[in-house]
C-alpha positions as CSV (number, residue, x, y, z in Angstrom):
1,X,-26.5,-15.7,8.9
2,X,-27.9,-15.9,5.3
3,X,-28.7,-12.8,3.4
4,X,-32.3,-13.2,4.6
5,X,-31.7,-13.0,8.4
6,X,-34.0,-11.4,11.0
7,X,-35.6,-8.0,10.6
8,X,-33.2,-6.5,13.2
9,X,-30.1,-8.0,11.5
10,X,-31.4,-6.9,8.1
11,X,-31.6,-3.3,9.2
12,X,-28.3,-3.5,10.9
13,X,-26.7,-4.9,7.7
14,X,-28.3,-2.4,5.4
15,X,-27.5,0.8,7.4
16,X,-24.0,-0.3,8.0
17,X,-21.3,1.9,6.5
18,X,-20.9,4.1,9.6
19,X,-23.1,7.0,8.4
20,X,-25.3,9.5,10.3
21,X,-28.3,9.0,8.1
22,X,-31.0,9.9,10.5
23,X,-31.1,12.3,13.4
24,X,-34.7,13.4,13.1
25,X,-37.6,12.0,11.2
26,X,-37.7,15.3,9.2
27,X,-34.1,14.7,8.1
28,X,-34.6,10.9,7.6
29,X,-37.4,11.3,5.1
30,X,-35.4,13.3,2.5
31,X,-32.5,10.9,3.0
32,X,-34.8,8.0,2.1
33,X,-36.2,10.0,-0.9
34,X,-32.7,10.8,-2.2
35,X,-30.9,7.6,-1.5
36,X,-33.8,5.2,-2.2
37,X,-32.6,1.7,-2.9
38,X,-29.2,2.4,-1.5
39,X,-30.8,2.0,2.0
40,X,-32.3,-1.4,1.1
41,X,-29.0,-3.2,0.3
42,X,-27.4,-5.8,2.5
43,X,-23.9,-4.5,3.1
44,X,-22.7,-7.0,5.7
45,X,-23.1,-10.7,6.2
46,X,-23.8,-11.1,9.9
47,X,-23.1,-14.3,11.9
48,X,-21.6,-15.1,15.3
49,X,-18.2,-13.9,14.2
50,X,-17.1,-10.5,12.9
51,X,-19.5,-8.9,10.3
52,X,-18.1,-9.5,6.8
53,X,-18.6,-7.0,4.0
54,X,-20.8,-8.4,1.3
55,X,-19.9,-7.8,-2.4
56,X,-22.5,-5.0,-2.3
57,X,-20.7,-3.5,0.7
58,X,-17.4,-3.5,-1.0
59,X,-18.9,-1.9,-4.1
60,X,-20.7,0.7,-2.0
61,X,-17.6,1.8,-0.2
62,X,-15.6,1.9,-3.5
63,X,-18.2,3.8,-5.5
64,X,-20.1,6.0,-3.1
65,X,-17.7,6.9,-0.3
66,X,-14.0,6.4,-1.3
67,X,-14.2,6.8,-5.1
68,X,-11.6,9.7,-5.1
69,X,-9.6,8.5,-2.1
70,X,-6.2,6.8,-2.2
71,X,-6.6,3.1,-2.8
72,X,-4.8,2.2,0.4
73,X,-7.5,4.2,2.4
74,X,-10.2,2.1,0.8
75,X,-8.2,-1.1,1.6
76,X,-8.0,0.1,5.2
77,X,-11.7,0.7,5.3
78,X,-12.4,-2.8,4.1
79,X,-10.5,-4.1,7.2
80,X,-12.2,-1.8,9.7
81,X,-15.8,-0.7,8.9
82,X,-18.4,-2.1,11.2
83,X,-22.2,-2.4,11.0
84,X,-24.3,0.5,12.2
85,X,-26.3,-0.3,15.3
86,X,-30.1,-0.6,14.6
87,X,-31.1,2.5,16.6
88,X,-33.3,3.8,13.7
89,X,-36.0,1.2,14.3
90,X,-37.7,2.9,17.3
91,X,-39.1,6.0,15.6
92,X,-40.7,7.5,18.7
93,X,-37.5,7.1,20.8
94,X,-35.4,8.4,18.0
95,X,-37.5,11.5,17.6
96,X,-37.3,12.2,21.3
97,X,-33.6,11.7,21.6
98,X,-32.6,13.8,18.6
99,X,-34.9,16.8,19.3
100,X,-33.0,20.1,19.7
101,X,-34.0,23.7,20.5
102,X,-33.1,27.2,19.2
103,X,-32.4,28.3,22.8
104,X,-29.6,25.8,23.3
105,X,-28.5,24.2,20.0
106,X,-29.2,27.4,18.1
107,X,-26.8,29.4,20.2
108,X,-23.7,27.7,18.9
109,X,-22.0,29.1,15.8
110,X,-21.9,26.5,13.0
111,X,-19.6,25.9,10.0
112,X,-20.6,23.5,7.2
113,X,-18.0,21.9,4.9
114,X,-19.3,20.6,1.6
115,X,-17.5,17.7,-0.1
116,X,-18.0,18.6,-3.8
117,X,-17.9,15.2,-5.4
118,X,-19.6,13.2,-2.6
119,X,-21.4,10.2,-4.2
120,X,-23.3,9.4,-1.0
121,X,-24.6,12.8,0.3
122,X,-24.4,14.7,-2.9
123,X,-23.5,18.4,-3.1
124,X,-27.1,19.5,-3.8
125,X,-28.3,17.4,-0.8
126,X,-25.6,19.1,1.4
127,X,-26.9,22.5,0.3
128,X,-30.4,21.4,1.1
129,X,-29.2,20.5,4.6
130,X,-27.6,23.9,4.9
131,X,-30.7,25.8,3.8
132,X,-32.9,23.8,6.3
133,X,-30.5,24.1,9.3
134,X,-29.2,27.7,8.9
135,X,-27.8,30.0,9.8
136,X,-24.1,29.0,9.4
137,X,-21.2,31.3,10.3
138,X,-19.4,29.9,7.3
139,X,-19.8,27.4,4.5
140,X,-16.7,25.9,2.8
141,X,-16.4,23.7,-0.2
142,X,-13.6,21.1,-0.6
143,X,-13.2,20.6,-4.3
144,X,-12.6,17.2,-5.9
145,X,-13.4,15.5,-2.6
146,X,-15.4,12.3,-2.0
147,X,-17.4,11.4,1.1
148,X,-14.3,10.7,3.1
149,X,-12.4,14.1,3.0
150,X,-10.7,13.1,6.3
151,X,-8.8,10.6,4.1
152,X,-7.9,13.1,1.4
153,X,-4.2,13.4,0.6
154,X,-4.7,16.4,-1.6
155,X,-4.8,19.0,1.2
156,X,-1.6,18.0,2.8
157,X,1.1,20.6,3.0
158,X,4.8,20.0,2.6
159,X,6.2,20.6,6.1
160,X,9.8,20.4,5.4
161,X,12.0,19.9,2.4
162,X,14.2,17.3,3.9
163,X,11.3,15.1,4.9
164,X,9.8,15.5,1.4
165,X,13.1,14.4,-0.2
166,X,13.1,11.3,1.9
167,X,9.5,10.6,0.9
168,X,10.4,11.1,-2.8
169,X,13.3,8.6,-2.5
170,X,11.1,6.1,-0.7
171,X,8.3,6.3,-3.2
172,X,10.8,5.9,-6.1
173,X,12.1,2.8,-4.3
174,X,8.6,1.4,-3.8
175,X,7.9,1.9,-7.5
176,X,10.8,-0.2,-8.5
177,X,10.1,-2.8,-5.8
178,X,6.5,-3.2,-7.0
179,X,7.6,-4.0,-10.5
180,X,10.2,-6.4,-9.3
181,X,7.8,-8.0,-6.9
182,X,5.1,-8.4,-9.5
183,X,7.6,-10.0,-11.9
184,X,9.2,-12.3,-9.4
185,X,5.9,-13.7,-8.2
186,X,4.7,-14.3,-11.7
187,X,1.9,-13.0,-13.9
188,X,-0.8,-15.4,-12.9
189,X,-0.9,-14.0,-9.3
190,X,-0.5,-15.8,-6.0
191,X,-2.7,-16.0,-2.9
192,X,-1.0,-14.2,0.1
193,X,-2.5,-14.7,3.5
194,X,-1.1,-12.0,5.9
195,X,-1.2,-12.6,9.6
196,X,-0.6,-9.7,12.0
197,X,1.4,-9.6,15.2
198,X,0.3,-9.1,18.8
199,X,-1.8,-6.1,19.7
200,X,-2.4,-5.4,16.0
201,X,-5.0,-6.5,13.5
202,X,-5.5,-7.0,9.7
203,X,-5.5,-3.3,9.4
204,X,-1.7,-3.1,9.8
205,X,-1.3,-4.7,6.4
206,X,-3.3,-2.2,4.5
207,X,-0.5,-0.7,2.4
208,X,1.0,-4.0,1.5
209,X,-2.4,-5.6,0.7
210,X,-3.3,-2.8,-1.6
211,X,0.0,-2.9,-3.5
212,X,-0.2,-6.7,-3.9
213,X,-3.8,-6.5,-5.1
214,X,-2.8,-3.8,-7.6
215,X,-0.5,-6.3,-9.3
216,X,-3.0,-9.0,-9.6
217,X,-2.4,-11.1,-6.5
218,X,-5.1,-12.5,-4.3
219,X,-4.7,-11.2,-0.7
220,X,-6.4,-12.3,2.5
221,X,-5.8,-10.4,5.7
222,X,-7.3,-11.9,8.9
223,X,-8.0,-10.6,12.4
224,X,-7.1,-13.2,15.0
225,X,-9.5,-13.5,17.9
226,X,-9.9,-10.3,20.0
227,X,-7.8,-8.4,17.5
228,X,-8.7,-5.7,14.9
229,X,-12.5,-5.8,14.6
230,X,-12.9,-9.4,15.7
231,X,-15.8,-9.2,18.1
232,X,-14.3,-11.4,20.8
233,X,-12.9,-9.7,23.9
234,X,-9.5,-10.5,25.3
235,X,-10.9,-12.2,28.4
236,X,-12.9,-14.6,26.3
237,X,-9.7,-16.0,24.5
238,X,-8.2,-18.4,27.0
239,X,-6.0,-20.6,24.7
240,X,-3.8,-20.1,21.7
241,X,-6.1,-22.3,19.6
242,X,-8.9,-19.9,20.3
243,X,-6.6,-17.0,19.4
244,X,-5.7,-18.3,15.9
245,X,-9.0,-20.0,15.2
246,X,-9.8,-17.4,12.4
247,X,-6.7,-18.6,10.5
248,X,-7.4,-22.3,10.9
249,X,-11.0,-21.8,9.8
250,X,-9.8,-20.0,6.7
251,X,-7.2,-22.7,5.9
252,X,-9.9,-25.4,6.3
253,X,-12.1,-23.6,3.9
254,X,-9.5,-23.6,1.0
255,X,-10.2,-25.9,-2.0
256,X,-8.2,-29.1,-1.6
257,X,-5.7,-28.2,-4.4
258,X,-5.2,-24.5,-3.6
259,X,-1.9,-23.4,-2.0
260,X,-1.3,-20.1,-0.3
261,X,1.8,-18.1,0.8
262,X,1.5,-17.6,4.6
263,X,3.1,-14.4,5.9
264,X,3.4,-14.0,9.7
265,X,4.7,-10.9,11.4
266,X,5.9,-11.0,15.0
267,X,3.4,-13.1,17.1
268,X,1.7,-14.0,13.8
269,X,4.6,-16.3,13.2
270,X,3.3,-18.6,15.9
271,X,-0.1,-18.9,14.2
272,X,1.7,-19.6,10.9
273,X,3.9,-22.3,12.5
274,X,0.8,-24.1,13.8
275,X,-1.0,-23.7,10.4
276,X,2.1,-25.4,8.9
277,X,1.5,-28.4,11.2
278,X,-2.2,-28.6,10.4
279,X,-2.2,-27.8,6.7
280,X,1.3,-28.5,5.3
281,X,0.0,-29.5,1.8
282,X,-1.8,-26.2,1.4
283,X,1.1,-23.8,2.1
284,X,3.6,-23.2,-0.7
285,X,5.9,-21.2,1.5
286,X,5.8,-19.7,5.0
287,X,7.3,-16.2,5.4
288,X,8.3,-15.0,8.9
289,X,9.0,-11.3,9.5
290,X,10.9,-10.7,12.7
291,X,8.5,-13.4,13.9
292,X,7.9,-16.0,16.6
293,X,8.7,-19.4,15.2
294,X,8.3,-22.9,16.6
295,X,9.7,-26.0,15.0
296,X,10.5,-29.6,16.0
297,X,13.7,-28.2,17.5
298,X,12.3,-25.2,19.4
299,X,9.1,-25.2,21.6
300,X,7.2,-22.1,22.3
301,X,8.1,-22.2,26.0
302,X,11.8,-22.4,25.1
303,X,11.3,-19.5,22.7
304,X,9.7,-17.4,25.5
305,X,12.4,-18.3,28.0
306,X,15.2,-17.2,25.5
307,X,13.3,-14.0,24.7
308,X,13.0,-13.3,28.4
309,X,16.7,-13.8,28.8
310,X,17.7,-11.6,25.9
311,X,15.1,-8.9,25.7
312,X,14.2,-6.1,28.1
313,X,10.8,-7.2,29.4
314,X,7.6,-5.4,28.5
315,X,4.7,-5.7,30.9
316,X,1.8,-5.8,28.5
317,X,-0.6,-5.5,31.5
318,X,0.6,-1.9,31.8
319,X,0.0,-1.1,28.2
320,X,-3.8,-0.5,28.6
321,X,-6.3,0.7,31.2
322,X,-9.0,-1.9,31.3
323,X,-12.3,-0.4,32.4
324,X,-14.7,-3.3,32.3
325,X,-16.3,-5.3,29.5
326,X,-18.4,-2.5,28.1
327,X,-15.6,0.1,27.7
328,X,-12.8,0.0,25.1
329,X,-9.3,-0.4,26.6
330,X,-7.3,2.8,26.6
331,X,-3.6,3.0,26.0
332,X,-1.6,4.2,29.0
333,X,1.2,6.7,28.7
334,X,3.6,3.8,29.0
335,X,1.8,2.0,26.2
336,X,2.1,5.1,24.0
337,X,5.8,5.5,24.9
338,X,6.6,1.8,24.2
339,X,4.8,1.7,20.8
340,X,6.7,4.8,19.8
341,X,10.1,3.7,21.0
342,X,10.0,-0.1,20.6
343,X,7.6,-0.9,17.8
344,X,7.4,2.2,15.5
345,X,10.5,4.2,16.1
346,X,11.4,4.3,12.4
347,X,7.9,4.3,11.0
348,X,5.9,7.2,9.7
349,X,4.0,9.4,12.2
350,X,0.8,8.4,10.4
351,X,1.3,4.7,11.0
352,X,2.1,5.3,14.7
353,X,-1.0,7.5,15.1
354,X,-3.1,4.8,13.4
355,X,-1.7,2.2,15.9
356,X,-2.6,4.4,18.8
357,X,-6.2,4.2,17.7
358,X,-6.4,0.5,16.8
359,X,-4.2,-1.7,19.0
360,X,-5.9,-4.0,21.4
361,X,-4.7,-5.9,24.5
362,X,-3.3,-9.4,23.9
363,X,-5.5,-12.2,25.1
364,X,-4.4,-14.2,28.2
365,X,-3.8,-17.5,26.5
366,X,-0.3,-17.9,28.1
367,X,-1.6,-18.6,31.6
368,X,-2.2,-22.3,31.1
369,X,1.3,-23.6,30.5
370,X,0.3,-27.2,30.0
371,X,-2.3,-26.4,27.4
372,X,0.0,-23.9,25.7
373,X,2.7,-26.5,25.3
374,X,0.2,-29.0,23.8
375,X,-1.3,-26.5,21.4
376,X,2.0,-25.2,20.0
377,X,3.8,-28.5,19.5
378,X,4.8,-29.2,15.9
379,X,6.6,-32.0,14.1
380,X,9.2,-32.4,11.4
381,X,6.9,-34.6,9.4
382,X,4.2,-31.9,8.9
383,X,5.5,-28.4,9.9
384,X,9.0,-29.4,8.7
385,X,7.8,-30.1,5.2
386,X,6.9,-26.4,4.4
387,X,9.7,-24.2,2.9
388,X,10.4,-21.2,5.1
389,X,11.8,-17.7,4.6
390,X,12.9,-15.4,7.4
391,X,13.1,-11.7,7.1
392,X,15.2,-9.8,9.6
393,X,14.4,-6.2,10.6
394,X,17.8,-4.7,11.3
395,X,16.9,-2.0,13.8
396,X,14.1,-3.8,15.6
397,X,13.9,-2.4,19.2
398,X,11.5,-5.1,20.3
399,X,13.0,-8.3,18.9
400,X,16.7,-7.4,18.4
401,X,18.6,-8.6,15.3
402,X,20.8,-11.0,17.3
403,X,17.7,-12.6,18.8
404,X,16.3,-13.0,15.3
405,X,19.5,-14.7,14.2
406,X,19.1,-17.1,17.2
407,X,15.6,-17.9,16.1
408,X,16.8,-18.7,12.6
409,X,19.6,-21.0,13.9
410,X,17.2,-22.8,16.3
411,X,14.3,-23.3,13.8
412,X,16.1,-23.9,10.5
413,X,16.5,-24.8,7.7
414,X,15.3,-21.7,5.8
415,X,15.3,-21.5,2.0
416,X,16.2,-17.9,2.3
417,X,17.1,-15.3,4.9
418,X,16.8,-11.6,4.1
419,X,17.7,-8.5,6.1
420,X,15.8,-5.2,5.8
421,X,18.1,-2.4,6.7
422,X,17.0,0.6,8.8
423,X,13.7,-1.1,9.6
424,X,11.9,-1.2,13.0
425,X,9.7,-3.9,14.3
426,X,6.8,-2.8,12.1
427,X,8.8,-2.9,8.9
428,X,8.3,0.8,8.0
429,X,8.6,0.1,4.3
430,X,7.0,-3.3,4.2
431,X,7.5,-4.2,0.6
432,X,11.3,-4.3,1.2
433,X,10.5,-7.4,3.3
434,X,10.4,-9.5,0.1
435,X,14.1,-9.2,-0.1
436,X,14.9,-7.5,-3.4
437,X,18.1,-5.7,-4.0
438,X,17.4,-2.3,-5.6
439,X,19.8,0.1,-7.3
440,X,18.5,3.6,-8.3
441,X,20.7,5.5,-10.7
442,X,20.9,9.2,-11.7
443,X,21.7,9.6,-15.4
444,X,24.2,12.3,-16.3
445,X,23.2,15.8,-15.4
446,X,20.1,14.4,-13.6
447,X,19.2,14.3,-9.9
448,X,22.4,14.8,-7.9
449,X,24.8,13.7,-10.7
450,X,27.5,16.4,-10.8
451,X,27.6,16.9,-14.5
452,X,25.9,20.0,-16.0
453,X,23.6,19.7,-19.0
454,X,26.0,21.5,-21.4
455,X,28.6,18.9,-20.6
456,X,26.5,16.0,-21.9
457,X,26.5,16.2,-25.7
458,X,25.5,12.6,-26.6
459,X,23.0,10.0,-25.5
460,X,25.9,7.6,-24.6
461,X,27.2,10.2,-22.2
462,X,23.7,10.7,-20.8
463,X,23.2,7.0,-19.9
464,X,26.8,6.3,-19.0
465,X,26.0,5.7,-15.3
466,X,23.7,2.8,-16.3
467,X,26.1,1.3,-18.7
468,X,28.9,1.5,-16.1
469,X,26.7,-0.2,-13.6
470,X,25.8,-3.0,-16.0
471,X,29.5,-3.5,-16.8
472,X,30.3,-3.9,-13.1
473,X,27.9,-6.8,-12.5
474,X,29.3,-10.2,-11.8
475,X,29.2,-12.5,-15.0
476,X,26.4,-14.7,-13.8
477,X,24.2,-12.0,-12.2
478,X,21.0,-10.9,-13.9
479,X,19.0,-7.8,-13.1
480,X,15.5,-6.6,-13.8
481,X,15.8,-3.2,-15.5
482,X,12.9,-0.7,-15.0
483,X,12.7,2.4,-17.2
484,X,10.3,5.3,-16.7
485,X,9.6,7.8,-19.5
486,X,12.9,8.7,-21.2
487,X,14.6,6.1,-19.0
488,X,13.1,3.5,-21.4
489,X,15.6,4.6,-24.0
490,X,18.5,3.9,-21.7
491,X,17.0,0.5,-20.8
492,X,16.6,-0.3,-24.5
493,X,20.3,0.5,-25.2
494,X,21.4,-1.5,-22.1
495,X,19.4,-4.5,-23.6
496,X,21.5,-4.2,-26.7
497,X,24.8,-4.0,-24.9
498,X,24.1,-6.5,-22.1
499,X,21.3,-8.9,-23.1
500,X,22.7,-11.8,-21.1
501,X,22.6,-9.7,-17.8
502,X,18.9,-8.7,-18.0
503,X,16.2,-11.1,-17.0
504,X,13.4,-8.8,-17.9
505,X,13.0,-5.1,-19.0
506,X,10.1,-3.2,-17.6
507,X,8.9,0.0,-19.4
508,X,6.7,2.3,-17.5
509,X,4.9,4.8,-19.9
510,X,8.3,4.8,-21.5
511,X,10.3,5.6,-24.6
512,X,11.2,2.3,-26.3
513,X,13.4,1.5,-29.3
514,X,13.6,-1.9,-31.1
515,X,14.6,-3.4,-34.4
516,X,11.3,-2.2,-35.7
517,X,11.2,1.4,-34.3
518,X,14.2,3.7,-34.4
519,X,14.6,6.6,-32.0
520,X,14.3,9.0,-34.9
521,X,11.0,7.5,-35.9
522,X,9.8,7.6,-32.3
523,X,10.7,11.4,-32.1
524,X,8.8,12.1,-35.3
525,X,5.7,10.5,-33.7
526,X,6.3,12.6,-30.6
527,X,6.4,15.8,-32.7
528,X,3.3,14.8,-34.5
529,X,1.4,14.2,-31.3
530,X,2.8,16.9,-28.9
531,X,3.4,19.6,-31.5
532,X,3.8,23.0,-29.9
533,X,4.6,21.6,-26.5
534,X,8.1,20.9,-27.8
535,X,8.7,24.6,-28.8
536,X,8.3,26.1,-25.4
537,X,11.1,27.3,-23.1
538,X,10.7,25.4,-19.8
539,X,13.8,26.6,-18.0
540,X,15.5,30.0,-17.6
541,X,19.3,29.4,-18.0
542,X,21.6,31.9,-16.3
543,X,25.0,30.6,-17.1
544,X,27.0,27.5,-15.9
545,X,27.4,28.8,-12.3
546,X,23.8,29.4,-11.5
547,X,21.1,26.7,-11.3
548,X,18.4,26.7,-14.0
549,X,15.0,28.1,-13.0
550,X,11.7,26.7,-14.1
551,X,9.8,29.1,-16.3
552,X,6.1,29.6,-15.9
553,X,5.4,27.2,-18.9
554,X,7.7,24.7,-17.1
555,X,5.6,24.9,-14.0
556,X,2.4,24.6,-16.0
557,X,3.8,21.6,-17.9
558,X,4.7,19.7,-14.7
559,X,1.3,20.5,-13.1
560,X,-0.9,19.8,-16.0
561,X,0.9,17.1,-18.0
562,X,3.1,15.1,-15.6
563,X,1.7,15.4,-12.1
564,X,-1.9,16.3,-12.6
565,X,-3.1,13.4,-10.4
566,X,-0.2,13.2,-8.0
567,X,-0.2,14.5,-4.4
568,X,0.5,18.2,-4.2
569,X,3.7,17.5,-2.2
570,X,5.1,15.4,-5.1
571,X,4.6,18.3,-7.5
572,X,6.2,20.7,-5.0
573,X,9.2,18.4,-4.7
574,X,9.5,18.1,-8.4
575,X,9.4,21.9,-8.8
576,X,12.5,22.1,-6.7
577,X,14.4,19.2,-8.2
578,X,13.8,18.9,-11.9
579,X,16.8,19.7,-14.2
580,X,16.9,20.5,-17.9
581,X,17.5,17.7,-20.4
582,X,21.0,17.7,-21.9
583,X,21.1,18.7,-25.6
584,X,22.1,15.3,-26.9
585,X,19.5,15.4,-29.6
586,X,21.2,18.0,-31.7
587,X,23.6,15.7,-33.5
588,X,21.1,13.6,-35.5
589,X,23.6,11.3,-37.1
590,X,25.3,10.5,-33.8
591,X,22.0,10.0,-32.1
592,X,20.8,7.5,-34.7
593,X,24.0,5.6,-34.4
594,X,24.0,5.4,-30.5
595,X,20.4,4.4,-30.3
596,X,20.4,1.6,-32.9
597,X,19.5,-1.8,-31.6
598,X,19.2,-5.3,-33.1
599,X,16.8,-8.3,-32.9
600,X,19.8,-10.5,-32.1
601,X,20.7,-8.7,-28.9
602,X,18.0,-6.2,-27.8
603,X,15.3,-8.6,-29.1
604,X,16.4,-11.4,-26.9
605,X,15.3,-9.8,-23.6
606,X,11.8,-10.3,-22.3
607,X,9.8,-7.1,-22.0
608,X,6.9,-5.8,-19.9
609,X,5.1,-2.6,-20.6
610,X,3.1,-0.7,-17.9
611,X,0.5,1.8,-19.2
612,X,-0.4,4.8,-17.1
613,X,-4.0,5.3,-18.0
614,X,-4.4,9.0,-17.6
615,X,-1.0,10.2,-18.7
616,X,-1.3,13.7,-20.1
617,X,2.2,13.7,-21.6
618,X,2.5,10.3,-23.3
619,X,-1.2,9.5,-23.6
620,X,-2.6,6.0,-23.4
621,X,-3.2,5.7,-27.2
622,X,0.4,6.8,-27.8
623,X,1.7,4.2,-25.3
624,X,-0.4,1.5,-27.1
625,X,1.2,2.7,-30.4
626,X,4.6,2.2,-28.8
627,X,3.7,-1.3,-27.7
628,X,2.4,-2.2,-31.2
629,X,5.6,-0.9,-32.9
630,X,8.1,-2.4,-30.4
631,X,6.6,-5.7,-29.5
632,X,6.4,-8.5,-28.6
633,X,5.9,-8.0,-24.8
634,X,5.6,-10.8,-22.3
635,X,2.9,-8.7,-20.6
636,X,1.1,-5.4,-20.7
637,X,-0.4,-3.9,-17.6
638,X,-2.5,-0.8,-17.1
639,X,-2.4,1.4,-14.0
640,X,-5.8,3.0,-13.7
641,X,-6.1,6.7,-12.8
642,X,-2.4,7.2,-13.0
643,X,-0.6,10.3,-14.5
644,X,2.8,10.3,-16.1
645,X,4.5,10.0,-12.7
């Protein structure tokens, strides 16, 4: 439908973002007065397929509902919001059906929770509602919360230290992976098309899609028929061509010279295989993640037969309780158990919980064997022209590793095969799927490195673990070095010592030295900008046999200068793990000697600088000063709304 549409569709599109904007006429009138033109916008494009968010809809969600929420929550919302039914059009019926009485409604104690920074139903409007619908047993205010407090990460509590430590390591890993991934797939960006597996929808890619977009890539996530929020029901999809029609429609819509990277997970690999047959010239590479694959050497029926022989069968008919066309299918206890044990056994509880809410039954397109054989046939001439990558999930309980190897052998060749260790069928840490090797090092007297701060008397002793690692690399191997904060000094020195072993150096709000800026000059600028911060005592030291304790200024520094925008659990974890910096800065002459670099060596390595926009320790203007004094850089990126961490 065009933006014009019918009156009913127009109302449906405008009042779309899942809000409870009208319960009585008395309430609806102030809503109209306060929100005004917001109610007149067209937030969805409606046609015979799933409603599509318009550009206004995207802007509305981002600026009025999710402006303070984590970006991955906004990405998830883009995949899942649906248009609001047009029940506001019949005023008389609406008035009747929303009328309440003091004798019944008024007997129930009420609590109202105000979201302080709500850009949709603003705080003053919420207080107006409270005044006009009182009394309330209690009124609470959630500070710094947008309209979607359910999505807020700021109120989470650390449940157990071991779990938090694991999260810390995973997030550090993701940070490095992101930078590597961004560099590997080049600065101009690529177009990734992500195709979900059976039972799932576009929603399952929300973390990966968000991270790819944040580094400048174009990302499309599609719901196959009767999946995600696609409006078709499973009983309407009788063939595999009907199932993957959304992907084929998308591929047909691409400009003739545009190429995409197709990524298929699980059953999504079948759709990708068929797209390779139909549109080989528009696919630069096809990536299969623990996926179904067909080729000129392996038909889909042969694939199903082998899987049946190797894999403990799962009766998908017993996954759901189907209660007619007008009721949503419900997961059975068996479905819950199998998702937890076969699909998500290594994934986060949040991802499993999300799956419980969103999985849908698989359509019945396998019943017509003759049609299935015809629609899944591919040729060497078309399908076989597209380069392929296969990513194995090592601890997959649904499609076992040995079966994945069999698929690879039967459908090759592949330009690359990667194994993700400790990953279930849903690829718990999905960015690992792009196959990068990652090494995370503790510098001396840092993290769990056994040295104590008083033992590390020079900068060369401090970064010795990095230099030892670099020396151990095979002669022809190159690495991407990523340095955060003071880690940039270690990276700068490694560039001087091993320029031929570094393909690119990435500095994240980091210390940098170059032939134009010595470490001493950098420190002088630090002193000029930070002043009294450097004079405070951040740790209480009780001798070599007792761990140092953060002082109250130390706690304040972490909370206000380093972690002010980070989740509370990250700050809590840091409070228990940070260690004092070794005193290697005391010998100025030695420090100057050990941090000197040259244009001939250090200057040969390509550099990228990533600015954290709201860094309260090394502020954005200071980071830009560093860039100006240590350039050139191949690229400079800005992470918006990011603190020092």
